[in-house]
TIRO-2110 file (N, C-alpha, C; in Angstrom, 1 decimal):
// TIRO-2110
24.8, 20.2, -5.4, N, 1, A
24.8, 21.2, -4.5, CA, 1, A
24.5, 22.4, -5.5, C, 1, A
25.3, 22.7, -6.4, N, 2, A
24.9, 23.8, -7.2, CA, 2, A
23.5, 23.6, -7.8, C, 2, A
23.0, 22.5, -8.2, N, 3, A
21.7, 22.2, -8.8, CA, 3, A
20.6, 22.7, -7.7, C, 3, A
21.0, 22.4, -6.5, N, 4, A
19.9, 22.8, -5.4, CA, 4, A
19.9, 24.3, -5.3, C, 4, A
21.1, 24.9, -5.3, N, 5, A
21.1, 26.2, -5.0, CA, 5, A
20.5, 26.9, -6.2, C, 5, A
20.6, 26.4, -7.4, N, 6, A
19.8, 27.2, -8.7, CA, 6, A
18.4, 27.0, -8.5, C, 6, A
18.0, 25.7, -8.1, N, 7, A
16.6, 25.5, -8.0, CA, 7, A
15.9, 26.4, -6.9, C, 7, A
16.7, 26.8, -5.8, N, 8, A
16.1, 27.6, -4.7, CA, 8, A
16.1, 29.1, -5.2, C, 8, A
17.2, 29.4, -5.9, N, 9, A
17.1, 30.7, -6.6, CA, 9, A
15.9, 30.9, -7.5, C, 9, A
15.8, 30.0, -8.3, N, 10, A
14.6, 30.1, -9.4, CA, 10, A
13.2, 30.1, -8.7, C, 10, A
13.1, 29.4, -7.5, N, 11, A
11.9, 29.5, -6.9, CA, 11, A
11.7, 30.8, -6.1, C, 11, A
12.7, 31.3, -5.6, N, 12, A
12.6, 32.8, -4.9, CA, 12, A
12.2, 33.6, -6.1, C, 12, A
12.7, 33.5, -7.3, N, 13, A
12.5, 34.6, -8.3, CA, 13, A
11.1, 34.4, -8.8, C, 13, A
10.7, 33.2, -9.1, N, 14, A
9.2, 33.1, -9.6, CA, 14, A
8.2, 33.0, -8.4, C, 14, A
8.5, 33.2, -7.3, N, 15, A
7.6, 33.2, -6.3, CA, 15, A
7.1, 31.9, -5.9, C, 15, A
7.7, 30.7, -6.3, N, 16, A
7.1, 29.4, -5.9, CA, 16, A
8.1, 28.8, -4.9, C, 16, A
7.4, 28.0, -4.1, N, 17, A
8.4, 27.5, -2.9, CA, 17, A
8.1, 25.9, -3.0, C, 17, A
9.1, 25.2, -3.3, N, 18, A
9.1, 23.7, -3.2, CA, 18, A
9.4, 23.3, -1.7, C, 18, A
8.7, 23.3, -0.9, N, 19, A
9.3, 23.0, 0.5, CA, 19, A
9.1, 21.5, 0.8, C, 19, A
9.0, 20.7, -0.2, N, 20, A
9.0, 19.2, 0.0, CA, 20, A
10.0, 18.5, -0.7, C, 20, A
10.7, 17.5, -0.1, N, 21, A
11.6, 16.7, -0.9, CA, 21, A
10.8, 15.3, -1.1, C, 21, A
11.0, 14.7, -2.2, N, 22, A
10.0, 13.6, -2.6, CA, 22, A
11.0, 12.5, -2.7, C, 22, A
10.6, 11.3, -2.4, N, 23, A
11.2, 10.0, -2.7, CA, 23, A
11.9, 9.9, -4.0, C, 23, A
13.0, 9.2, -4.0, N, 24, A
13.7, 9.1, -5.1, CA, 24, A
13.0, 8.4, -6.3, C, 24, A
12.0, 7.4, -6.0, N, 25, A
11.1, 6.8, -7.0, CA, 25, A
10.3, 7.8, -7.6, C, 25, A
9.9, 8.8, -6.9, N, 26, A
9.0, 9.7, -7.6, CA, 26, A
9.8, 10.8, -8.5, C, 26, A
11.0, 11.2, -8.0, N, 27, A
11.9, 11.9, -8.8, CA, 27, A
12.5, 11.1, -10.1, C, 27, A
12.7, 9.9, -9.9, N, 28, A
13.2, 8.9, -11.0, CA, 28, A
11.9, 8.9, -12.2, C, 28, A
10.8, 8.8, -11.6, N, 29, A
9.7, 8.6, -12.6, CA, 29, A
9.4, 9.7, -13.4, C, 29, A
9.8, 11.0, -12.8, N, 30, A
9.6, 12.2, -13.5, CA, 30, A
10.8, 12.3, -14.5, C, 30, A
12.1, 12.2, -14.0, N, 31, A
13.3, 12.2, -14.9, CA, 31, A
13.2, 11.3, -15.9, C, 31, A
12.6, 10.1, -15.8, N, 32, A
12.5, 9.2, -17.0, CA, 32, A
12.0, 9.8, -18.2, C, 32, A
11.1, 10.7, -18.2, N, 33, A
10.4, 11.4, -19.1, CA, 33, A
10.8, 12.8, -19.3, C, 33, A
11.9, 13.2, -18.6, N, 34, A
12.5, 14.6, -18.6, CA, 34, A
11.5, 15.4, -18.2, C, 34, A
10.7, 15.4, -17.1, N, 35, A
9.7, 16.2, -16.7, CA, 35, A
9.9, 16.8, -15.4, C, 35, A
9.8, 17.9, -15.3, N, 36, A
10.2, 18.7, -13.9, CA, 36, A
9.1, 18.4, -12.9, C, 36, A
9.5, 18.4, -11.6, N, 37, A
8.3, 18.2, -10.6, CA, 37, A
7.4, 19.6, -10.8, C, 37, A
6.1, 19.2, -10.3, N, 38, A
5.4, 20.4, -10.4, CA, 38, A
5.5, 21.3, -9.1, C, 38, A
5.0, 22.6, -9.2, N, 39, A
5.0, 23.4, -8.0, CA, 39, A
3.6, 23.9, -7.9, C, 39, A
3.3, 24.6, -7.0, N, 40, A
1.8, 25.2, -6.7, CA, 40, A
1.7, 26.2, -7.8, C, 40, A
2.6, 26.7, -8.6, N, 41, A
2.5, 27.7, -9.6, CA, 41, A
2.4, 27.2, -10.9, C, 41, A
2.8, 26.1, -11.2, N, 42, A
2.8, 25.5, -12.5, CA, 42, A
3.0, 24.1, -12.5, C, 42, A
2.4, 23.4, -13.7, N, 43, A
2.6, 22.0, -13.8, CA, 43, A
2.7, 21.7, -15.3, C, 43, A
3.6, 20.8, -15.6, N, 44, A
3.7, 20.3, -17.0, CA, 44, A
2.9, 19.1, -17.2, C, 44, A
1.9, 19.2, -18.1, N, 45, A
1.0, 18.2, -18.6, CA, 45, A
1.4, 17.3, -19.6, C, 45, A
1.5, 16.0, -19.3, N, 46, A
2.0, 15.1, -20.4, CA, 46, A
0.8, 14.8, -21.3, C, 46, A
1.0, 14.5, -22.6, N, 47, A
0.0, 14.1, -23.5, CA, 47, A
0.7, 13.5, -24.7, C, 47, A
-0.1, 12.9, -25.7, N, 48, A
0.5, 12.3, -26.8, CA, 48, A
1.1, 10.9, -26.7, C, 48, A
0.9, 10.2, -25.7, N, 49, A
1.3, 8.9, -25.4, CA, 49, A
2.8, 9.0, -25.2, C, 49, A
3.2, 8.4, -24.0, N, 50, A
4.5, 8.4, -23.5, CA, 50, A
5.0, 9.7, -23.0, C, 50, A
4.3, 10.8, -22.9, N, 51, A
4.6, 12.0, -22.4, CA, 51, A
5.5, 12.7, -23.6, C, 51, A
5.0, 12.4, -24.9, N, 52, A
5.6, 12.9, -26.2, CA, 52, A
5.5, 14.3, -26.1, C, 52, A
4.3, 14.7, -25.9, N, 53, A
4.0, 16.3, -25.7, CA, 53, A
3.8, 16.6, -24.4, C, 53, A
4.2, 18.1, -24.2, N, 54, A
4.2, 18.6, -22.8, CA, 54, A
3.6, 20.0, -22.9, C, 54, A
2.8, 20.5, -22.0, N, 55, A
2.2, 21.7, -22.0, CA, 55, A
2.3, 22.2, -20.5, C, 55, A
3.0, 23.4, -20.4, N, 56, A
3.1, 23.9, -19.0, CA, 56, A
1.9, 24.7, -18.8, C, 56, A
1.3, 24.5, -17.6, N, 57, A
0.1, 25.1, -17.4, CA, 57, A
0.3, 25.9, -16.0, C, 57, A
0.0, 27.2, -15.9, N, 58, A
0.2, 28.1, -14.8, CA, 58, A
-1.0, 27.8, -13.9, C, 58, A
-0.7, 27.7, -12.7, N, 59, A
-1.9, 27.6, -11.7, CA, 59, A
-1.9, 28.9, -10.9, C, 59, A
-3.1, 29.6, -10.7, N, 60, A
-3.3, 30.8, -10.1, CA, 60, A
-4.0, 30.6, -8.7, C, 60, A
-4.2, 31.7, -8.0, N, 61, A
-4.9, 31.5, -6.7, CA, 61, A
-6.1, 31.0, -6.9, C, 61, A
-7.0, 31.2, -8.0, N, 62, A
-8.1, 30.6, -8.3, CA, 62, A
-8.2, 29.2, -8.1, C, 62, A
-7.1, 28.6, -8.9, N, 63, A
-6.9, 27.2, -9.0, CA, 63, A
-6.7, 26.5, -7.6, C, 63, A
-5.9, 27.2, -6.9, N, 64, A
-5.5, 26.7, -5.6, CA, 64, A
-6.8, 26.9, -4.5, C, 64, A
-7.6, 27.9, -4.8, N, 65, A
-8.7, 28.0, -4.0, CA, 65, A
-9.8, 26.9, -4.3, C, 65, A
-9.9, 26.5, -5.5, N, 66, A
-10.7, 25.5, -6.0, CA, 66, A
-10.3, 24.2, -5.5, C, 66, A
-9.0, 23.8, -5.6, N, 67, A
-8.6, 22.6, -5.0, CA, 67, A
-8.7, 22.4, -3.6, C, 67, A
-8.5, 23.6, -2.7, N, 68, A
-8.7, 23.7, -1.3, CA, 68, A
-10.2, 23.4, -1.0, C, 68, A
-11.2, 23.9, -1.7, N, 69, A
-12.6, 23.7, -1.6, CA, 69, A
-12.9, 22.4, -1.9, C, 69, A
-12.3, 21.7, -3.0, N, 70, A
-12.7, 20.2, -3.2, CA, 70, A
-12.3, 19.4, -2.2, C, 70, A
-11.1, 19.7, -1.7, N, 71, A
-10.5, 18.6, -0.7, CA, 71, A
-11.0, 19.0, 0.6, C, 71, A
-11.5, 20.1, 1.0, N, 72, A
-12.1, 20.4, 2.2, CA, 72, A
-13.5, 19.3, 2.5, C, 72, A
-14.0, 19.0, 1.5, N, 73, A
-15.1, 18.0, 1.6, CA, 73, A
-14.7, 16.5, 2.0, C, 73, A
-13.4, 16.3, 2.0, N, 74, A
-12.9, 15.2, 2.2, CA, 74, A
-12.4, 14.9, 3.7, C, 74, A
-12.7, 15.9, 4.5, N, 75, A
-12.3, 15.9, 5.8, CA, 75, A
-13.1, 14.9, 6.9, C, 75, A
-14.2, 14.5, 6.4, N, 76, A
-15.1, 13.8, 7.3, CA, 76, A
-14.7, 12.4, 7.6, C, 76, A
-14.0, 11.7, 6.5, N, 77, A
-13.6, 10.3, 6.6, CA, 77, A
-12.7, 9.9, 5.5, C, 77, A
-12.1, 8.7, 5.6, N, 78, A
-11.3, 8.2, 4.5, CA, 78, A
-11.9, 8.2, 3.3, C, 78, A
-13.2, 7.7, 3.3, N, 79, A
-14.1, 7.4, 2.1, CA, 79, A
-14.4, 8.9, 1.5, C, 79, A
-14.6, 9.9, 2.3, N, 80, A
-14.9, 11.2, 1.9, CA, 80, A
-13.6, 11.9, 1.3, C, 80, A
-12.6, 11.5, 1.8, N, 81, A
-11.2, 12.0, 1.2, CA, 81, A
-11.0, 11.3, -0.1, C, 81, A
-11.3, 10.1, -0.3, N, 82, A
-11.1, 9.5, -1.5, CA, 82, A
-12.0, 10.1, -2.6, C, 82, A
-13.3, 10.4, -2.2, N, 83, A
-14.2, 11.0, -3.2, CA, 83, A
-13.8, 12.5, -3.5, C, 83, A
-13.2, 13.1, -2.6, N, 84, A
-12.8, 14.5, -2.7, CA, 84, A
-11.5, 14.5, -3.8, C, 84, A
-10.6, 13.6, -3.6, N, 85, A
-9.4, 13.4, -4.4, CA, 85, A
-9.7, 13.1, -5.9, C, 85, A
-10.9, 12.0, -5.9, N, 86, A
-11.4, 11.8, -7.3, CA, 86, A
-12.2, 12.9, -8.0, C, 86, A
-12.7, 13.7, -7.1, N, 87, A
-13.5, 14.9, -7.6, CA, 87, A
-12.3, 16.0, -8.1, C, 87, A
-11.2, 16.0, -7.5, N, 88, A
-10.1, 16.9, -7.8, CA, 88, A
-9.5, 16.6, -9.1, C, 88, A
-9.3, 15.2, -9.2, N, 89, A
-8.6, 14.7, -10.5, CA, 89, A
-9.6, 15.1, -11.5, C, 89, A
-10.8, 14.8, -11.5, N, 90, A
-11.8, 15.2, -12.6, CA, 90, A
-11.7, 16.7, -13.1, C, 90, A
-11.8, 17.5, -11.9, N, 91, A
-11.6, 18.9, -12.0, CA, 91, A
-10.4, 19.3, -12.9, C, 91, A
-9.3, 18.8, -12.3, N, 92, A
-7.9, 19.0, -12.9, CA, 92, A
-7.9, 18.6, -14.4, C, 92, A
-8.5, 17.5, -14.7, N, 93, A
-8.5, 17.0, -16.2, CA, 93, A
-9.4, 18.1, -17.0, C, 93, A
-10.4, 18.6, -16.4, N, 94, A
-11.3, 19.5, -17.2, CA, 94, A
-10.5, 20.8, -17.2, C, 94, A
-9.8, 21.3, -16.1, N, 95, A
-9.2, 22.5, -16.1, CA, 95, A
-8.1, 22.8, -17.2, C, 95, A
-7.2, 21.6, -17.3, N, 96, A
-6.0, 21.6, -18.3, CA, 96, A
-6.4, 21.2, -19.7, C, 96, A
-7.5, 20.4, -20.0, N, 97, A
-7.7, 19.9, -21.1, CA, 97, A
-8.0, 20.8, -22.4, C, 97, A
-8.6, 22.0, -22.1, N, 98, A
-8.7, 22.9, -23.2, CA, 98, A
-7.3, 23.5, -23.6, C, 98, A
-6.3, 23.7, -22.7, N, 99, A
-5.1, 24.3, -23.0, CA, 99, A
-4.2, 23.4, -23.5, C, 99, A
-4.4, 22.0, -23.2, N, 100, A
-3.6, 20.9, -23.7, CA, 100, A
-4.1, 20.4, -24.9, C, 100, A
-5.4, 20.6, -25.1, N, 101, A
-5.8, 19.9, -26.3, CA, 101, A
-6.4, 18.5, -26.3, C, 101, A
-6.8, 18.1, -25.0, N, 102, A
-7.1, 16.7, -24.6, CA, 102, A
-8.7, 16.5, -24.4, C, 102, A
-9.3, 17.5, -24.6, N, 103, A
-10.7, 17.2, -24.1, CA, 103, A
-11.4, 16.3, -25.1, C, 103, A
-11.0, 16.2, -26.2, N, 104, A
-11.7, 15.1, -27.2, CA, 104, A
-11.1, 13.9, -27.4, C, 104, A
-10.3, 13.6, -26.4, N, 105, A
-9.5, 12.4, -26.5, CA, 105, A
-10.3, 11.2, -26.3, C, 105, A
-10.0, 10.2, -26.8, N, 106, A
-10.7, 8.8, -26.7, CA, 106, A
-10.4, 7.9, -25.5, C, 106, A
-11.2, 7.6, -24.8, N, 107, A
-11.0, 6.8, -23.5, CA, 107, A
-10.4, 5.5, -23.8, C, 107, A
-9.5, 4.9, -23.0, N, 108, A
-8.9, 3.7, -23.3, CA, 108, A
-8.3, 3.5, -24.6, C, 108, A
-7.8, 4.5, -25.1, N, 109, A
-7.2, 4.4, -26.6, CA, 109, A
-5.9, 3.5, -26.4, C, 109, A
-5.8, 2.8, -27.4, N, 110, A
-4.5, 1.9, -27.5, CA, 110, A
-3.7, 2.1, -28.8, C, 110, A
-2.9, 1.3, -29.0, N, 111, A
-1.9, 1.6, -30.0, CA, 111, A
-2.8, 1.5, -31.4, C, 111, A
-3.9, 0.8, -31.5, N, 112, A
-4.6, 0.9, -32.6, CA, 112, A
-5.4, 2.2, -32.9, C, 112, A
-5.5, 3.0, -31.9, N, 113, A
-6.2, 4.2, -32.0, CA, 113, A
-5.2, 5.3, -32.6, C, 113, A
-5.9, 6.1, -33.4, N, 114, A
-5.0, 7.2, -33.9, CA, 114, A
-4.5, 7.9, -32.7, C, 114, A
-3.2, 8.1, -32.7, N, 115, A
-2.5, 8.8, -31.6, CA, 115, A
-2.1, 10.2, -32.1, C, 115, A
-1.9, 11.0, -31.2, N, 116, A
-1.4, 12.3, -31.4, CA, 116, A
-1.3, 13.2, -30.1, C, 116, A
-1.3, 14.6, -30.2, N, 117, A
-1.0, 15.4, -29.2, CA, 117, A
-2.3, 15.3, -28.3, C, 117, A
-3.5, 15.0, -28.7, N, 118, A
-4.8, 15.1, -28.2, CA, 118, A
-5.1, 13.8, -27.3, C, 118, A
-4.4, 12.9, -27.3, N, 119, A
-4.5, 11.6, -26.7, CA, 119, A
-3.5, 11.4, -25.6, C, 119, A
-4.0, 10.5, -24.7, N, 120, A
-3.1, 10.1, -23.5, CA, 120, A
-3.1, 8.6, -23.2, C, 120, A
-2.0, 8.3, -22.7, N, 121, A
-1.8, 6.8, -22.3, CA, 121, A
-1.6, 6.8, -21.0, C, 121, A
-1.4, 5.5, -20.4, N, 122, A
-1.1, 5.4, -18.9, CA, 122, A
0.0, 6.1, -18.5, C, 122, A
1.0, 6.4, -19.2, N, 123, A
2.3, 7.0, -18.8, CA, 123, A
1.9, 8.6, -18.6, C, 123, A
1.2, 9.2, -19.6, N, 124, A
0.7, 10.6, -19.5, CA, 124, A
-0.1, 10.6, -18.2, C, 124, A
-1.1, 9.8, -18.2, N, 125, A
-2.2, 9.9, -17.0, CA, 125, A
-1.5, 9.7, -15.6, C, 125, A
-0.6, 8.8, -15.7, N, 126, A
0.0, 8.6, -14.3, CA, 126, A
0.9, 9.9, -13.9, C, 126, A
1.6, 10.4, -14.8, N, 127, A
2.4, 11.4, -14.5, CA, 127, A
1.6, 12.6, -14.1, C, 127, A
0.4, 12.8, -14.8, N, 128, A
-0.5, 13.9, -14.6, CA, 128, A
-1.0, 13.9, -13.3, C, 128, A
-1.6, 12.7, -12.9, N, 129, A
-2.5, 12.5, -11.7, CA, 129, A
-1.2, 12.7, -10.5, C, 129, A
0.0, 12.2, -10.6, N, 130, A
0.8, 12.2, -9.7, CA, 130, A
1.4, 13.8, -9.4, C, 130, A
1.3, 14.3, -10.6, N, 131, A
1.6, 15.8, -10.5, CA, 131, A
0.6, 16.6, -9.7, C, 131, A
-0.6, 16.3, -9.8, N, 132, A
-1.7, 16.9, -9.1, CA, 132, A
-1.7, 16.4, -7.5, C, 132, A
-1.2, 15.1, -7.2, N, 133, A
-1.2, 14.7, -5.9, CA, 133, A
0.1, 15.5, -5.2, C, 133, A
1.1, 15.7, -6.1, N, 134, A
2.3, 16.5, -5.4, CA, 134, A
1.8, 17.8, -5.2, C, 134, A
1.0, 18.4, -6.0, N, 135, A
0.7, 19.9, -5.8, CA, 135, A
-0.3, 19.9, -4.4, C, 135, A
-1.1, 18.9, -4.4, N, 136, A
-2.1, 18.8, -3.2, CA, 136, A
-1.2, 18.7, -1.8, C, 136, A
-0.2, 18.0, -2.0, N, 137, A
0.9, 17.6, -0.9, CA, 137, A
1.4, 19.0, -0.6, C, 137, A
1.9, 19.7, -1.6, N, 138, A
2.5, 21.1, -1.3, CA, 138, A
1.6, 21.9, -0.7, C, 138, A
0.4, 22.0, -1.1, N, 139, A
-0.5, 22.8, -0.5, CA, 139, A
-1.1, 22.4, 0.9, C, 139, A
-0.5, 21.1, 1.3, N, 140, A
-1.1, 20.6, 2.6, CA, 140, A
-2.6, 20.4, 2.5, C, 140, A
-3.0, 19.9, 1.5, N, 141, A
-4.5, 19.5, 1.4, CA, 141, A
-4.7, 18.0, 1.7, C, 141, A
END
């Protein structure tokens, strides 16, 4: 109860509003790597394999407008929506990459690849894409 009250107070103070409650499996997946759920104002991006490194990225009105524009193209059909979400994932990766330091990462990097904060594995990627999907949900896109 106290945790909920503090979270609500924090959202009021920082101008974010998390009007969604998520399935416990989603919350657990984020808690497993000590990652807070994203809001429409900020997201913590995982990188460095296993969410070893985290970079909080602020999201502004321009970011929200861009996402709204990208997702608007998906209203025609289910296939169009899938393409719009794929485009949004690519945009999000390019948007956060310079701040996170992952723009030069190696695709399909494995344990034999030199790891570091600029690399990502499936744990990082799955949390980051899930974060984006949660943001899209919060924005009702």
